[in-house]
Residue frames relative to the residue before (quaternion, step in Angstrom):
aa qw qx qy qz dx dy dz
X 1.0000 0.0000 0.0000 0.0000 0.00 0.00 0.00
X 0.3874 -0.7333 0.5147 0.2173 3.55 -0.91 0.96
X 0.5575 -0.6165 0.4351 0.3461 3.59 -1.08 0.67
X 0.6312 -0.5526 0.3978 0.3713 3.56 -1.18 0.62
X 0.6330 0.5508 -0.3400 0.4247 3.59 0.96 -0.81
X 0.6444 0.5097 -0.3159 0.4746 3.59 1.03 -0.77
X 0.6555 0.5059 -0.3125 0.4657 3.57 0.93 -0.88
X 0.6364 0.5225 -0.3269 0.4639 3.60 0.98 -0.84
X 0.6698 0.5090 -0.2982 0.4509 3.56 0.87 -0.99
X 0.6968 0.4620 -0.2738 0.4755 3.60 0.83 -0.97
X 0.6222 0.5374 -0.3360 0.4596 3.58 1.06 -0.70
X 0.6591 0.4901 -0.3049 0.4821 3.58 0.94 -0.86
X 0.6387 0.5193 -0.3301 0.4619 3.58 0.95 -0.80
X 0.6570 0.5042 -0.3087 0.4678 3.59 0.99 -0.83
X 0.6502 0.5094 -0.3171 0.4659 3.58 0.94 -0.84
X 0.6725 0.4906 -0.2998 0.4661 3.58 0.88 -0.91
X 0.6449 0.5149 -0.3251 0.4618 3.59 0.98 -0.80
X 0.7230 0.4444 -0.2469 0.4678 3.59 0.96 -0.84
X 0.8248 0.2774 -0.0951 0.4834 3.57 0.92 -0.92
X 0.4462 -0.6299 0.4977 0.3954 3.58 1.13 -0.59
X 0.6969 -0.5093 0.3109 0.3978 3.57 -1.24 0.43
X 0.6982 0.4906 -0.2900 0.4333 3.59 0.76 -1.02
X 0.7272 0.4228 -0.2602 0.4741 3.60 0.77 -0.97
X 0.5677 0.5572 -0.3935 0.4609 3.61 1.14 -0.45
X 0.6574 0.4943 -0.3016 0.4822 3.58 0.97 -0.84
X 0.6316 0.5225 -0.3286 0.4692 3.59 1.00 -0.78
X 0.6319 0.5349 -0.3276 0.4553 3.59 0.99 -0.86
X 0.6612 0.5024 -0.3090 0.4637 3.59 0.87 -0.93
X 0.6454 0.5170 -0.3168 0.4646 3.58 0.97 -0.84
X 0.6539 0.5160 -0.3128 0.4565 3.59 0.94 -0.86
X 0.6785 0.4901 -0.2882 0.4652 3.56 0.88 -0.95
X 0.6798 0.5057 -0.2864 0.4474 3.58 0.99 -0.86
X 0.7608 0.4209 -0.2115 0.4464 3.58 0.98 -0.80
X 0.7272 0.3855 -0.2364 0.5165 3.60 1.18 -0.29
X 0.5119 -0.5959 0.4938 0.3728 3.58 -1.09 0.57
X 0.0707 -0.8177 0.5711 -0.0120 3.56 -0.89 0.89
X 0.1811 -0.7748 0.6009 0.0755 3.56 -0.75 1.09
X 0.2510 -0.8106 0.5102 0.1397 3.57 0.03 1.28
X 0.6461 0.5308 -0.3344 0.4347 3.58 0.93 -0.86
X 0.6667 0.4907 -0.2996 0.4743 3.57 0.92 -0.86
X 0.6332 0.5264 -0.3220 0.4672 3.56 1.01 -0.85
X 0.6569 0.5175 -0.3121 0.4508 3.57 0.89 -0.93
X 0.6683 0.5068 -0.3032 0.4523 3.55 0.92 -0.89
X 0.7077 0.4612 -0.2641 0.4655 3.60 1.03 -0.73
X 0.8487 0.2474 -0.0712 0.4619 3.58 0.84 -0.93
X 0.7605 0.3670 -0.1902 0.5008 3.59 1.04 -0.67
X 0.8391 -0.0985 0.0410 0.5334 3.56 -0.63 1.11
X 0.0262 -0.8573 0.5141 -0.0031 3.56 0.76 1.04
X 0.7642 0.3656 -0.1989 0.4927 3.58 1.01 -0.73
X 0.5991 0.5526 -0.3542 0.4584 3.60 1.25 0.32
X 0.4117 -0.7074 0.5185 0.2472 3.57 -0.88 0.95
X 0.6698 -0.4765 0.3800 0.4241 3.55 -1.30 0.27
X 0.6436 0.5271 -0.3251 0.4498 3.59 0.95 -0.83
X 0.6749 0.4827 -0.2938 0.4745 3.58 0.93 -0.89
X 0.6303 0.5219 -0.3303 0.4704 3.58 1.02 -0.78
X 0.6384 0.5210 -0.3159 0.4703 3.56 1.01 -0.83
X 0.6465 0.5099 -0.3165 0.4710 3.59 0.98 -0.82
X 0.6326 0.5244 -0.3293 0.4652 3.59 0.98 -0.83
X 0.6585 0.5052 -0.3068 0.4659 3.58 0.95 -0.88
X 0.6594 0.5030 -0.3080 0.4662 3.59 0.95 -0.87
X 0.6483 0.5135 -0.3151 0.4656 3.58 0.97 -0.84
X 0.6510 0.5141 -0.3061 0.4670 3.54 0.99 -0.87
X 0.6566 0.5268 -0.3266 0.4298 3.59 0.90 -0.88
X 0.6110 0.5553 -0.3483 0.4439 3.59 1.15 -0.53
X 0.6528 0.5198 -0.3141 0.4528 3.60 1.21 -0.42
X 0.5963 0.5970 -0.3520 0.4052 3.58 1.26 -0.27
X 0.3654 -0.6872 0.5782 0.2447 3.55 -1.15 0.62
X 0.0649 0.8249 -0.5541 0.0913 3.56 -0.15 1.28
């Protein structure tokens, strides 16, 4: 398992790469200030046709490709 600090750092880098500095900060503010149902969001937008088990398998397979 990777340390929280590494995940935070990589997450911020990914947000900045995708959105730029200003919109990455706006995204964090939006997420922090609004109630957010991740499970509902995932079911609606992320891998709509993939079960939790399959998503878990995909994540496990992906983690094996990382140099940790």
